[in-house]
C-alpha positions as CSV (number, residue, x, y, z in Angstrom):
1,M,-49.0,-9.1,9.8
2,A,-49.3,-7.4,13.1
3,E,-49.2,-9.4,16.3
4,T,-52.5,-8.1,17.6
5,N,-54.4,-9.5,14.7
6,T,-52.6,-12.8,14.2
7,S,-53.5,-15.8,16.2
8,N,-50.9,-18.1,17.9
9,I,-47.8,-16.4,16.6
10,G,-45.6,-17.4,19.5
11,F,-43.3,-19.8,17.5
12,E,-43.2,-17.5,14.5
13,K,-42.0,-14.6,16.7
14,Q,-39.6,-16.8,18.5
15,I,-37.9,-17.7,15.2
16,W,-37.9,-14.1,14.1
17,D,-36.4,-12.8,17.3
18,A,-33.7,-15.5,17.2
19,A,-33.0,-14.9,13.6
20,C,-32.6,-11.2,14.1
21,V,-29.4,-11.8,16.0
22,L,-28.0,-13.2,12.8
23,R,-28.1,-10.0,11.0
24,G,-24.9,-8.3,12.0
25,N,-23.5,-6.5,9.0
26,V,-25.4,-8.6,6.4
27,D,-27.5,-6.6,4.0
28,A,-31.3,-6.9,4.5
29,S,-31.9,-8.6,1.1
30,E,-29.2,-11.2,1.8
31,Y,-30.2,-11.7,5.4
32,K,-33.7,-12.4,4.2
33,S,-32.6,-15.2,2.0
34,V,-30.6,-16.7,5.0
35,V,-33.6,-16.7,7.3
36,L,-36.1,-17.9,4.8
37,G,-33.6,-20.5,3.4
38,L,-33.2,-22.0,6.9
39,I,-36.9,-22.2,7.4
40,F,-37.3,-24.0,4.0
41,L,-34.4,-26.4,4.8
42,K,-36.0,-27.3,8.1
43,Y,-39.4,-27.8,6.5
44,I,-38.2,-30.2,3.8
45,S,-36.0,-32.0,6.3
46,D,-39.0,-32.6,8.6
47,R,-41.2,-33.8,5.8
48,F,-38.4,-36.2,4.6
49,E,-37.6,-37.5,8.1
50,A,-41.3,-38.3,8.9
51,K,-41.6,-40.3,5.7
52,Y,-38.2,-41.9,6.2
53,N,-39.2,-43.1,9.7
54,E,-42.5,-44.4,8.3
55,L,-40.7,-46.4,5.6
56,A,-38.1,-47.7,8.1
57,A,-40.8,-49.0,10.4
58,E,-42.3,-51.0,7.5
59,G,-39.0,-52.8,7.3
60,D,-38.9,-53.3,3.5
61,G,-35.7,-51.3,3.0
62,F,-37.3,-48.6,0.9
63,E,-36.3,-45.7,3.1
64,E,-33.5,-44.6,0.7
65,D,-35.7,-45.1,-2.4
66,K,-36.2,-41.6,-3.9
67,D,-39.4,-42.7,-5.7
68,E,-41.1,-43.3,-2.4
69,Y,-40.8,-39.6,-1.6
70,T,-41.4,-38.0,-5.0
71,A,-44.6,-40.1,-5.3
72,E,-46.0,-38.1,-2.3
73,N,-44.6,-34.7,-3.4
74,I,-41.9,-34.9,-0.7
75,F,-38.5,-33.6,-1.6
76,F,-35.7,-36.3,-1.3
77,V,-33.0,-35.2,1.1
78,P,-29.6,-36.9,0.5
79,E,-27.8,-38.2,3.6
80,S,-25.2,-35.3,3.6
81,A,-28.0,-32.7,3.7
82,R,-30.1,-34.1,6.5
83,W,-30.9,-32.0,9.5
84,S,-28.9,-34.3,11.8
85,V,-25.8,-33.5,9.9
86,I,-26.5,-29.8,10.1
87,S,-27.4,-30.0,13.8
88,A,-24.1,-31.8,14.6
89,A,-22.1,-29.0,12.9
90,A,-24.1,-26.2,14.5
91,H,-21.2,-25.1,16.8
92,T,-18.3,-25.6,14.5
93,P,-16.7,-23.0,12.2
94,E,-17.8,-25.1,9.2
95,V,-21.6,-24.8,9.9
96,G,-22.1,-22.3,7.1
97,A,-20.2,-24.5,4.6
98,V,-22.2,-27.5,5.7
99,I,-25.5,-25.7,5.1
100,D,-24.4,-24.5,1.7
101,E,-23.4,-28.0,0.7
102,A,-26.7,-29.3,1.9
103,M,-28.5,-26.8,-0.3
104,R,-26.5,-27.9,-3.3
105,A,-27.1,-31.6,-2.6
106,I,-30.8,-31.0,-2.3
107,E,-30.9,-29.1,-5.6
108,K,-29.1,-31.9,-7.3
109,E,-31.6,-34.5,-6.2
110,N,-34.7,-32.3,-6.8
111,K,-34.9,-30.7,-10.3
112,R,-37.7,-28.5,-9.2
113,L,-35.4,-26.7,-6.8
114,K,-32.5,-26.2,-9.3
115,D,-30.8,-22.8,-8.7
116,I,-33.6,-21.8,-6.2
117,L,-32.1,-22.3,-2.8
118,P,-29.8,-19.8,-1.1
119,K,-26.1,-20.8,-0.8
120,N,-24.6,-17.9,1.1
121,F,-24.2,-19.3,4.6
122,A,-20.4,-19.7,4.5
123,R,-19.8,-16.0,3.9
124,P,-17.5,-14.4,6.4
125,E,-20.0,-11.6,7.3
126,L,-22.4,-14.2,8.8
127,D,-21.5,-14.8,12.4
128,K,-21.2,-18.6,12.7
129,R,-21.8,-18.7,16.5
130,R,-25.1,-16.9,16.0
131,L,-25.9,-19.1,13.0
132,G,-25.3,-22.2,15.2
133,D,-27.7,-20.8,17.9
134,V,-30.5,-20.5,15.3
135,V,-29.8,-24.0,14.0
136,D,-30.2,-25.1,17.7
137,L,-33.5,-23.4,17.9
138,F,-34.8,-25.2,14.9
139,T,-33.4,-28.5,16.2
140,N,-34.9,-28.3,19.7
141,I,-38.3,-27.0,18.9
142,Q,-41.1,-29.6,19.3
143,M,-43.1,-29.0,16.1
144,I,-45.9,-31.3,17.4
145,E,-46.7,-28.6,20.0
146,H,-47.5,-26.0,17.3
147,G,-49.4,-28.0,14.7
148,S,-48.2,-29.7,11.6
149,S,-44.7,-28.9,10.3
150,K,-46.2,-27.7,7.0
151,D,-48.6,-25.3,8.8
152,I,-46.2,-23.9,11.4
153,L,-43.3,-23.4,9.0
154,G,-45.5,-22.0,6.3
155,R,-46.9,-19.5,8.8
156,T,-43.4,-18.7,10.0
157,Y,-42.3,-18.1,6.4
158,E,-45.2,-15.7,5.9
159,Y,-44.6,-14.0,9.2
160,C,-41.0,-13.4,8.4
161,L,-41.9,-12.1,5.0
162,S,-44.2,-9.5,6.7
163,K,-41.5,-8.5,9.2
164,F,-39.0,-8.1,6.3
165,A,-41.6,-5.9,4.5
166,E,-41.9,-3.8,7.7
167,Q,-38.2,-3.4,7.9
168,E,-37.5,-2.7,4.3
169,G,-40.2,-0.2,3.7
170,K,-40.6,0.9,0.1
171,L,-38.4,-1.9,-1.2
172,A,-40.7,-4.5,0.2
173,G,-43.4,-3.8,-2.4
174,E,-41.5,-6.1,-4.7
175,F,-42.3,-9.2,-2.7
176,Y,-45.1,-8.6,-0.1
177,T,-48.8,-7.7,-0.2
178,P,-50.4,-7.4,3.2
179,A,-52.2,-10.6,4.1
180,C,-55.5,-8.8,4.9
181,V,-55.5,-7.3,1.4
182,V,-54.9,-10.7,-0.2
183,R,-57.5,-12.3,1.9
184,T,-60.1,-9.7,0.8
185,L,-59.3,-10.5,-2.9
186,V,-59.6,-14.2,-2.3
187,E,-62.8,-14.1,-0.2
188,V,-64.5,-12.1,-2.9
189,L,-63.3,-14.2,-5.8
190,Q,-63.5,-17.6,-4.0
191,P,-61.1,-19.5,-6.3
192,Y,-62.4,-23.1,-5.6
193,N,-61.2,-24.6,-8.9
194,G,-59.6,-23.8,-12.2
195,R,-56.5,-21.9,-13.3
196,V,-55.2,-19.2,-10.9
197,Y,-52.8,-16.6,-12.3
198,D,-50.7,-13.8,-10.9
199,P,-48.5,-12.0,-13.5
200,C,-46.4,-10.3,-10.8
201,C,-46.6,-12.9,-8.0
202,G,-43.9,-11.6,-5.6
203,S,-43.4,-14.2,-2.9
204,G,-46.6,-16.1,-3.9
205,G,-48.9,-14.8,-1.2
206,M,-52.0,-14.8,-3.6
207,F,-51.5,-18.5,-4.2
208,V,-51.0,-19.4,-0.6
209,Q,-54.1,-17.5,0.5
210,S,-56.1,-19.2,-2.4
211,A,-54.9,-22.6,-1.1
212,K,-55.9,-21.7,2.5
213,F,-59.3,-20.6,1.3
214,I,-59.9,-23.9,-0.4
215,E,-58.7,-25.9,2.7
216,N,-60.8,-23.7,5.1
217,H,-63.9,-24.4,3.0
218,G,-63.5,-28.1,2.6
219,G,-62.3,-28.0,-1.0
220,N,-59.6,-29.9,-2.8
221,I,-56.4,-27.9,-3.4
222,N,-55.6,-30.2,-6.4
223,K,-58.6,-28.6,-8.3
224,I,-56.6,-25.4,-8.9
225,S,-53.7,-25.0,-11.3
226,V,-51.3,-22.2,-10.3
227,F,-49.5,-20.0,-12.9
228,G,-47.4,-16.9,-12.2
229,Q,-44.1,-15.1,-12.9
230,D,-42.0,-12.3,-11.4
231,S,-39.2,-10.2,-12.8
232,N,-37.1,-10.1,-9.7
233,P,-34.8,-13.1,-9.4
234,T,-34.6,-13.1,-5.6
235,T,-38.3,-12.7,-5.2
236,W,-39.0,-15.4,-7.8
237,K,-36.9,-17.9,-5.7
238,M,-38.7,-16.8,-2.5
239,A,-42.0,-17.7,-4.2
240,Q,-40.8,-21.1,-5.3
241,M,-39.8,-21.9,-1.7
242,N,-43.0,-20.5,-0.2
243,L,-45.2,-22.5,-2.5
244,A,-43.1,-25.7,-1.9
245,I,-43.7,-25.3,1.8
246,W,-47.4,-25.1,1.3
247,G,-47.4,-28.1,-1.1
248,I,-48.6,-25.9,-4.0
249,E,-47.5,-27.1,-7.5
250,A,-47.0,-24.0,-9.5
251,D,-45.7,-23.0,-12.9
252,L,-43.8,-19.7,-12.4
253,G,-41.9,-20.0,-15.6
254,K,-38.4,-21.4,-16.0
255,F,-36.8,-18.3,-14.7
256,N,-37.6,-14.7,-13.5
257,A,-38.9,-12.7,-16.5
258,D,-40.5,-9.3,-17.4
259,T,-44.2,-9.9,-17.8
260,F,-44.6,-7.4,-20.6
261,F,-41.7,-8.5,-22.7
262,N,-41.4,-12.1,-21.8
263,D,-44.8,-13.5,-20.9
264,C,-44.1,-17.0,-19.5
265,H,-47.7,-18.2,-20.2
266,P,-48.6,-16.6,-23.6
267,Q,-51.5,-19.0,-24.3
268,L,-53.0,-19.1,-20.7
269,K,-56.7,-18.2,-20.2
270,A,-57.2,-18.1,-16.5
271,D,-60.3,-18.6,-14.4
272,F,-59.0,-16.4,-11.6
273,I,-56.4,-13.6,-11.7
274,L,-55.2,-12.1,-8.5
275,A,-52.5,-9.4,-8.5
276,N,-50.9,-6.5,-6.8
277,P,-48.9,-5.0,-9.7
278,P,-46.2,-2.3,-9.1
279,F,-47.9,1.1,-8.6
280,N,-47.4,3.7,-11.3
281,L,-44.6,1.9,-13.0
282,S,-42.8,4.1,-15.5
283,G,-40.5,3.1,-18.4
284,W,-42.3,-0.3,-18.8
285,G,-41.5,-0.4,-22.5
286,Q,-44.5,1.2,-24.2
287,D,-42.4,2.3,-27.2
288,K,-41.4,-1.2,-28.0
289,L,-44.8,-2.8,-27.4
290,A,-47.1,-0.2,-29.0
291,E,-48.6,-2.8,-31.4
292,D,-49.1,-5.5,-28.8
293,V,-52.4,-7.4,-29.0
294,R,-53.0,-7.0,-25.3
295,W,-54.0,-3.3,-25.6
296,A,-57.5,-3.9,-26.9
297,Y,-58.9,-1.0,-25.0
298,G,-56.2,1.6,-25.8
299,L,-52.5,2.1,-25.7
300,P,-51.3,2.7,-22.0
301,P,-49.2,5.8,-21.5
302,A,-45.4,5.3,-21.4
303,G,-45.1,6.9,-18.0
304,N,-47.6,4.7,-16.1
305,A,-48.1,0.9,-16.5
306,N,-51.3,0.6,-14.4
307,F,-53.6,0.1,-17.4
308,A,-51.0,-2.0,-19.1
309,W,-51.2,-4.4,-16.2
310,L,-55.0,-4.3,-16.2
311,Q,-55.2,-5.0,-19.9
312,H,-52.6,-7.8,-19.7
313,M,-54.9,-9.5,-17.2
314,I,-58.0,-9.0,-19.2
315,W,-56.3,-10.5,-22.2
316,H,-55.4,-13.6,-20.1
317,L,-58.9,-14.0,-18.8
318,A,-61.0,-17.1,-19.7
319,P,-64.6,-16.4,-21.0
320,G,-66.0,-17.0,-17.5
321,G,-63.0,-15.7,-15.7
322,R,-62.7,-13.0,-13.0
323,I,-60.0,-10.6,-11.9
324,G,-59.2,-9.2,-8.4
325,M,-56.4,-6.7,-8.4
326,V,-55.0,-3.8,-6.4
327,L,-54.6,-0.4,-8.1
328,V,-53.8,3.1,-6.8
329,N,-56.8,5.4,-6.5
330,G,-55.5,7.6,-9.3
331,S,-56.6,4.9,-11.8
332,L,-60.2,5.5,-10.8
333,S,-60.3,9.0,-12.2
334,S,-57.1,9.7,-14.2
335,Q,-57.6,11.3,-17.6
336,S,-53.9,11.7,-18.5
337,G,-52.1,9.8,-21.3
338,G,-55.4,8.4,-22.6
339,E,-56.2,6.5,-19.3
340,G,-59.6,8.1,-19.2
341,D,-60.5,6.6,-22.6
342,I,-59.1,3.2,-21.7
343,R,-61.1,3.2,-18.5
344,K,-64.2,4.2,-20.5
345,N,-63.7,1.4,-23.0
346,I,-63.3,-1.2,-20.3
347,I,-66.5,0.1,-18.5
348,E,-68.5,0.1,-21.7
349,A,-67.4,-3.5,-22.4
350,D,-69.2,-4.2,-19.1
351,L,-66.1,-5.7,-17.5
352,V,-66.1,-3.8,-14.2
353,D,-67.9,-5.8,-11.6
354,C,-67.0,-4.1,-8.3
355,I,-64.7,-1.4,-7.0
356,V,-63.7,-1.2,-3.3
357,A,-62.0,1.9,-1.9
358,M,-59.6,0.6,0.8
359,P,-58.6,2.4,4.0
360,P,-55.3,4.2,4.3
361,Q,-52.1,2.8,5.9
362,L,-52.5,-0.8,4.9
363,F,-49.1,-1.1,3.2
364,Y,-45.6,-1.1,4.8
365,T,-44.4,0.2,1.4
366,T,-46.4,3.3,0.6
367,Q,-49.0,5.7,1.9
368,I,-50.6,6.0,-1.6
369,P,-54.4,5.2,-1.2
370,V,-55.5,2.1,-3.1
371,S,-58.7,0.4,-4.4
372,L,-59.5,-3.2,-5.3
373,W,-60.8,-3.7,-8.8
374,F,-62.9,-6.8,-9.6
375,L,-63.6,-7.5,-13.2
376,A,-65.4,-10.3,-15.0
377,K,-65.9,-11.4,-18.6
378,S,-69.4,-12.7,-17.7
379,K,-70.9,-10.7,-14.9
380,R,-73.8,-12.1,-12.9
381,Q,-75.3,-8.6,-12.7
382,K,-74.9,-7.4,-16.3
383,G,-74.7,-3.7,-16.9
384,K,-74.2,-3.0,-13.2
385,T,-71.2,-2.2,-11.0
386,L,-71.0,-2.5,-7.2
387,F,-69.2,0.3,-5.3
388,I,-68.0,-0.2,-1.7
389,D,-66.4,2.6,0.4
390,A,-64.3,0.7,3.0
391,R,-62.1,3.7,3.8
392,K,-63.3,3.8,7.4
393,M,-62.7,0.1,8.0
394,G,-59.7,-1.5,9.7
395,T,-57.9,-1.2,13.0
396,M,-54.6,0.5,13.7
397,V,-52.2,-2.2,14.9
398,T,-49.1,0.1,15.1
399,R,-48.7,3.8,14.9
400,K,-48.3,3.6,11.1
401,L,-50.0,0.4,10.1
402,R,-53.7,-0.6,9.7
403,E,-55.2,-4.0,9.2
404,L,-58.6,-5.1,8.1
405,T,-60.1,-7.5,10.6
406,Q,-61.7,-10.8,9.6
407,E,-65.1,-9.2,10.3
408,D,-64.2,-6.3,7.9
409,I,-63.2,-8.8,5.2
410,A,-66.4,-10.9,5.7
411,R,-68.5,-7.7,5.4
412,I,-66.9,-6.7,2.1
413,A,-67.2,-10.3,0.7
414,G,-70.7,-10.6,2.0
415,T,-71.7,-7.3,0.4
416,Y,-70.3,-8.5,-2.9
417,S,-72.1,-11.9,-2.6
418,A,-75.4,-10.1,-1.9
419,F,-74.9,-8.0,-5.0
420,A,-74.0,-10.9,-7.3
421,E,-77.2,-12.8,-6.1
422,G,-79.4,-9.7,-6.6
423,R,-80.4,-9.3,-3.0
424,L,-78.2,-6.3,-1.9
425,E,-79.7,-3.5,0.1
426,E,-77.7,-0.3,-0.5
427,I,-76.3,1.4,2.6
428,K,-75.7,5.1,2.2
429,G,-72.0,5.9,2.8
430,F,-70.9,2.2,2.3
431,C,-72.3,0.5,-0.8
432,A,-74.3,1.3,-3.9
433,V,-75.0,-0.2,-7.3
434,A,-74.7,1.9,-10.5
435,D,-75.6,1.1,-14.0
436,L,-73.6,2.1,-17.1
437,Q,-75.7,5.2,-17.7
438,E,-75.0,6.5,-14.1
439,I,-71.3,5.8,-14.5
440,A,-71.3,7.7,-17.9
441,K,-72.9,10.7,-16.1
442,Q,-69.9,10.7,-13.8
443,D,-67.5,10.9,-16.8
444,Y,-66.6,7.2,-16.3
445,I,-64.9,8.0,-13.0
446,L,-65.1,5.0,-10.7
447,T,-64.4,6.6,-7.3
448,P,-66.9,4.8,-4.9
449,G,-67.6,8.0,-2.9
450,R,-69.4,9.5,-5.9
451,Y,-71.9,6.7,-5.9
452,V,-72.4,5.6,-2.2
453,G,-72.9,9.2,-0.9
454,I,-72.4,10.3,2.7
455,E,-73.3,8.1,5.6
456,E,-76.5,9.2,7.3
457,Q,-75.9,10.6,10.8
458,E,-78.1,9.5,13.6
459,E,-80.2,12.2,15.2
460,D,-79.4,12.8,18.9
461,G,-82.8,14.2,19.6
462,E,-81.6,17.6,20.8
463,P,-83.5,20.5,19.2
464,F,-81.4,22.6,16.8
465,E,-81.8,25.9,18.7
466,Q,-81.0,24.3,22.0
467,K,-77.9,22.6,20.5
468,M,-76.6,25.8,19.0
469,G,-77.1,27.7,22.3
470,R,-75.2,25.0,24.2
471,L,-72.3,24.8,21.6
472,T,-71.9,28.6,21.4
473,A,-71.8,28.9,25.2
474,E,-69.1,26.2,25.3
475,L,-67.2,28.0,22.5
476,G,-67.4,31.3,24.5
477,E,-65.9,29.6,27.6
478,L,-63.0,28.3,25.4
479,F,-62.3,31.7,23.9
480,A,-62.3,33.3,27.4
481,K,-59.8,30.6,28.6
482,S,-57.6,31.2,25.6
483,H,-57.5,34.9,26.3
484,E,-56.6,34.2,29.9
485,L,-53.7,31.9,28.8
486,E,-52.5,34.5,26.3
487,G,-52.3,37.1,29.1
488,E,-50.3,34.7,31.3
489,I,-47.8,34.0,28.5
490,R,-47.3,37.7,27.9
491,R,-46.7,38.3,31.6
492,Q,-44.2,35.4,31.9
493,L,-42.3,36.6,28.8
494,G,-42.3,40.2,30.1
495,A,-40.8,39.1,33.4
496,I,-37.7,37.8,31.6
497,G,-37.4,40.8,29.3
498,Y,-39.4,39.8,26.2
499,E,-42.3,42.0,25.4
500,I,-44.9,41.0,22.7
């Protein structure tokens, strides 16, 4: 999440900059768990302390009653793990051990956090003086100035995730999808209520953005049930902490697990599925899963799991459910390994609702161009598919990274809404609607450019003959200048003994 497009990130950046001094010789993946673990520890400590003070003020002696906290979805923090204890130890050699012990004590009191929290603060490689400085920063900051503790620490957690993604490059694809991509999926699907599922949930960004959408539109977060899983143990733990900060109750399985081989939610039929599965995953286990019930539209090739992910999600979709997922552009047109037949079968089943070609350079992790696929079991516009070419959208926020603005996202979501409601006016070069017959004529290729055409250019009013005369005159002047420069270069080289 780039600074230029993110409002009020002063505190997040302050935490990030301070935490960066911690790194030293610690590996990036371990350093990540240190920083995010501290943010989480401060969050649950703040929430506990606020409730503790409220109970103490009531004077009934319930401030140490664990049930008073769990009843309000607040983690109980035992006395040895409270921030005052950690703060007091900030500038002692034992600060790392004190934090590790606090993490263990919190896990012991809160079964939901069992084996989730990082306990690597006492390691010799972590500079304890610098660790103490970061603890001080957390202690001294006045959260009230920055909004609620939940909001600011949740935003800080997300901000740090994005910065780690930026630093780690390709490796970051395991845990982070750019926020603007997730927001686009959420704004189109609008998951107000029901079961929300992500079979490769990373750090839980799809769920967080879904919850934000509901809150921003005056809905009730308790009307969604969240299900997910992830195969990476570190990422799975990061997701558990991220969702806890945002107060999202989620079933991510009892442990990290491979979605294809160990589906944590085998009976789930979801109302909304949002996902950014690993791109072009090979060796996903096709030989052992060839007879699986999920491949209703064809057996995915062994060397690429893109259509395995897609079919896994379709299988988990409720009768009125909808999918929003990220797929590489190759999936729009690939014919290899039977993918063309699988795509054709899915199209003929009238499941493809909308395809959005996304602009390049949205991901820290890859330059591979991607599209958003929206599928539905019960489409509002039956027999029709909306195509949106958004490749020219977005703003470059660094030399290598582009972001969709909120206006861009609103335009894509608004275009989809107009289509679903039957009031869309097609815009050449941007959006078009095609029926199944038109898609069949294109050999079931779903590349939006084939359907939306080329954007109409505004006439500038200059007559063609006049324009050509002007342009050729300008070109002649440029040629003359180039010959002049070529002669000068030859003279300069000749003067030092180099003839061309």
